[in-house]
N, C-alpha and C positions, 0 to 999 in steps of 0.2 A: 355152449351152454345155452339152453332154451330160456324163454322169456319167462317160464315160471320159476326156473332156478335162480335166475338173475334177481327177481322180485323177492325170493326167500332170502338171498344174499344180502340184498338191502335191508330187509327187515331184521335180520340178525345184527347187522352193523348198528341200526338205531337202538335196538335192545341192549347191545354192548355199551353204546355211548351212555345210555341212561344208568346201567347197572354198574359199571366200572369208571369212575371219574378219571379222567385224563386220557381214557381210551381214545376220545375224538381227536386228539393231536395227531395220531397216526395217519389222519385222513385229511389234514388241513395242507393248503398250498404252503410250500417253503417261504421262511421269512428271510429276505435278502436284503441288507443294508447297500446303500450306495447313494452318491450325493455328487453334485457339481459345484462350481464356483465361477465367479466373473467379478472382476478380471482374475487371472491366474499369475499375471506379473505386471510389474510396474514399479515406479519410484515410491520410496517411502515419504510421507506416511501414506500407506496403501490400503484403501477402504474395500474390502472384499464382501460381496452378498453370496452366502451358502445357501444351497437349496436341495432338502431332502428328496431323494428320488428312489426310496426304498420301496420294495412291494413286500405285501403281506395278504393274509387271507382275508377276503372280504369281511368274513364274520369275525374276524379277531383283528381290529385295527390297532395301528402302533400307538402306544400310550406314552412313551418317554424317549428323549433323545438326549444323548450325552456326547457334546461336541468337544475334542481336544485339538487347539489350533496350532499347537507346536510351539508356540513362544511362552509356553506357561499359563496361558488364559483359556478358561472353558466357558461352554454354554449349555444351558438345557432348552434353549427355544428350538422351534421345529426348522425355522429357516432364518438363523442369525446373520447379522452382519458384523464384522470384525474388522477392525482396523489395525496393521501392522505399522509399528513406528520404526523398526530397525531393519537395516539391510539383512537378508540372509535368505536362506533356502528351507521351507518349512514343511514338514510332514504332518497331514491332518488325517484324524480319525473320527468315525463317527459310530457309536453304539446305540442301537435302538432295543426296545422291548415291546412287544404286543400284548394284547389282553389275556393271552393263553399263557403268559410268562415265559415266552420264549426270547431269547436274546440273538442278535446277530451284529457283526462288526464290521464295518469296511475301513481301510487304512490305504491312504495314498501316499506314497513315499515322495519327497521332495516336490510337493505339488504346488506351491505358492513359491514364487521368486519375487523377492522384494529387493529392487537396487536402490542405491544411495540416491537421494533425493537431490534436487538442485541446490547449489549453495545458496545460502540466504542473500539477499542484495545487500552490499555493504552500506552502513549508515551514511547519510548524507554529509559531506563534508562541511565543517563550521567555517563559514565565510569569513574573512576579516571585515570587522566591522570599525567604524563606519565605512562605507563603499569608498573607493578612492581610485583614480588613475592617474597616470604620469609617472614619470621618475620618482621614486621615494627620496633620493638625495637632490631633488630640485633644490635651487635657491630661495624659490617663492612658494609658499605653500597658500593656495586659495581655498577657504572653508565657506561653503553655502549652506544656509539654513532655510529650507523651503517647504513648500505644501503642494501638492498635486492639483488641488483644487483651487489655488491662488491664481487669478488671472494675470497678474504681473509676475509671478513666478513661471508661468506657462510663457508669457511673451519672452521673458528673458532666456528661458531654455530653448525655445525655437529659433528666436532671431539673434541672439548674442552670443549664446555659449558656443554655438558651432565655430564661430570665428575665434574665440579663445583657444577652443580645443585644437583647432588646425594650427594656429600661430605659436603657441605657448606650451600646451599641454603634451602635443605629439612630438615636439621639438625638445622635449626633456627639461625646459625652463620653469614649468609650473607643475606642482603637484595638485590636483583638484580632489577635495574630500566633500562629500554629500552628507548632509546631516539632516535628518526630517524633523519639521516642526509644524506638525498637523493642526493647525488653529481653526480649521473649519470643520471640527467636530468629528463624529464618527466615521463618516464616509472617508475622510482625509485620513484618518488612522488605518482604515481598512486598505486603503490604495498604498499606504506606507508599508504595511506589512506586506502587501502582495509584492512590492518591488524588492524586499528583502527575501521574499520566498523564490522570487526570480534570481536574485543574487546568489542564493544557495545552489542553484544551477549554472551560475556563471553567465547570466545575461541580465545583469542588473542595469547597465547603461542602455542596452536595447530596450528594455522594458521601461525604464525612466523616460526615453525619448518619446515612445509611443504615448505613455501616460500624459505627457505634457502636450502633445500634439492633437490628442483626443480633447483635453481640456481646453486648449486654446480654439479649437474649431467647433467642438460641440457643446462645451460648458461642462464643467465639473460634475453635474449631475448625471452625465453619461456614464460615469465611472460607477457604475452598479456592480454588485457582487458577481452577477452573472457576465459581465462585460470583462471584468478582472480576470476570470477563469478563462474566458474565451480567448482574451488577449494573449494568455500564456499558451494556448493551443495555437494561435497564429505563429508565434515565435518558435514553436517547435519544442516547448518545454515538455517535460514528462508530466501528463495531466495529473495523473493520480497522486505521486508525492506533492506536488503543486497544491492541490486542492488539499490534502491532508495538512500541510503546512499552514494554508491560510485558515482554514476552518478552526485549526486548533490554537490560532493565536501565538504561534512559536515565537514570533519575534516582537510580542507586546513589550518586554522588557527592555529590548534593545530601542525601541521608540521612546520609552520612558527616559533612557539614558540621554538620549538627545534632547529632550525636554529639559532635563536638569542640567546640561551642559549649556543650553541656550539661556536658561535662567541665571546661570553662574556668571555667563558673559553679559548679561544684560540685554539680551536680544528680545524684543518685544513684538516684532511683526515680521511679515515675509514679503520679499525674500530679504534676508540680510546676509551681507559678504565680511569675511575677514581676509585681506591680502596681507600675508604675515600678520602685523598686529593693527593694520589699517582697516578701520571700519566703514563698509559703503552701504547705505540704506536704499533699496528699492532696486526696481529694473532700469538701471542706468543705461545709457547707450554705451556702445563698444568703446567709444574713444575714452570714457572715464576709467574703465577698467585697464585699457591700455596703458594709459599714462601712468595709473598706480603701479601695474606691473613694472613697467619700465623703470619707474623710480626705486622700486624696491631692487631689481635686479642691479641697478646702478650702485646702490649702497653696498652689497654683497661684493661688488667689484673693485670698490674703493679702499 
C-alpha cells in the first residue's frame, strides 16, 4: 500500500470515529487486568499490600477497581492493603474498568497463603504473695517489714540476713516472709513494686538483694525508675514484661495489703521483725536474731 493510500485509510478511520460512536474501540490497545502482592505468604495476622499492574490504552485510563480478597472482604482502592486474620489459602481477583467502558478481570487461584500465627505468650503466673523462702512447714516463721530506701533495712539485708539465711532458712528451720512497708514515699513504693515485678519472673530474692546493696552503697536516691529497669536487665529478666508490670503499677494493691497488715500488727517503723510472735525492732546484730530463733525452736521441741 502506497503512502497516499495509507493516508486515505487513516483519514477514513478518523471520520468513522467521529461519525460512529464506539467505533474507536476497535482501534484501542487491549485492556489487560493484572496485579501483584507482597508478601504472598506468612503467619496470621498477615498484612498484604496489593498493587495494580494492569495495562490499558493511554487515551482510555482505568477508572475503577474491584478487588475480592477471598475472605469475603472487598476494596475499590487502586492499590489496597488487606490484612488476613485467619489461616487459609486465598484466591484473589481484580476487575477493572476503563473510560471506554471496557472491563477485564484477573484471578489468581490460591494466591495468598496464611499460616497459623504464633501462640500468644502465656499470661504471667501469679506469684505467691507475700514473697517467702524456706520450708513452708518450718517450726519458726520470721516476718520482716522493710523498705528498700531505709538505710537500717539495707544494713540488715546486706550484713545480717545472709547469716540467718545460711544457718536457718536453708536448713529448713526458719521460713522467711518479706513484707513491704515503704515509709520513704513514692520512690520506696516504686522500688517495692519493681521487686514484686521481679517476683513475677521468679527472681524476687535476687532483685531484693541487689536493691539493698545499691541502697547501702550508693544511697536510696540511686534507685531511680531507670535504675530499677536496668537492674531487671542485669538479672536477665524479660525486659518488656517487667517494664509493663512496673509502669502499670500492677502490684500497688499488694503493697497496700502489706501496709494494712503492718498497721494491724502495730508496726510503726522499719525494719521490724516478728519471729513467730516475738517482735524485734531495728537492724539488730545477728546474735539477737540467733537467740530469738533458738528460743522459738526450743519451745517447739519442748
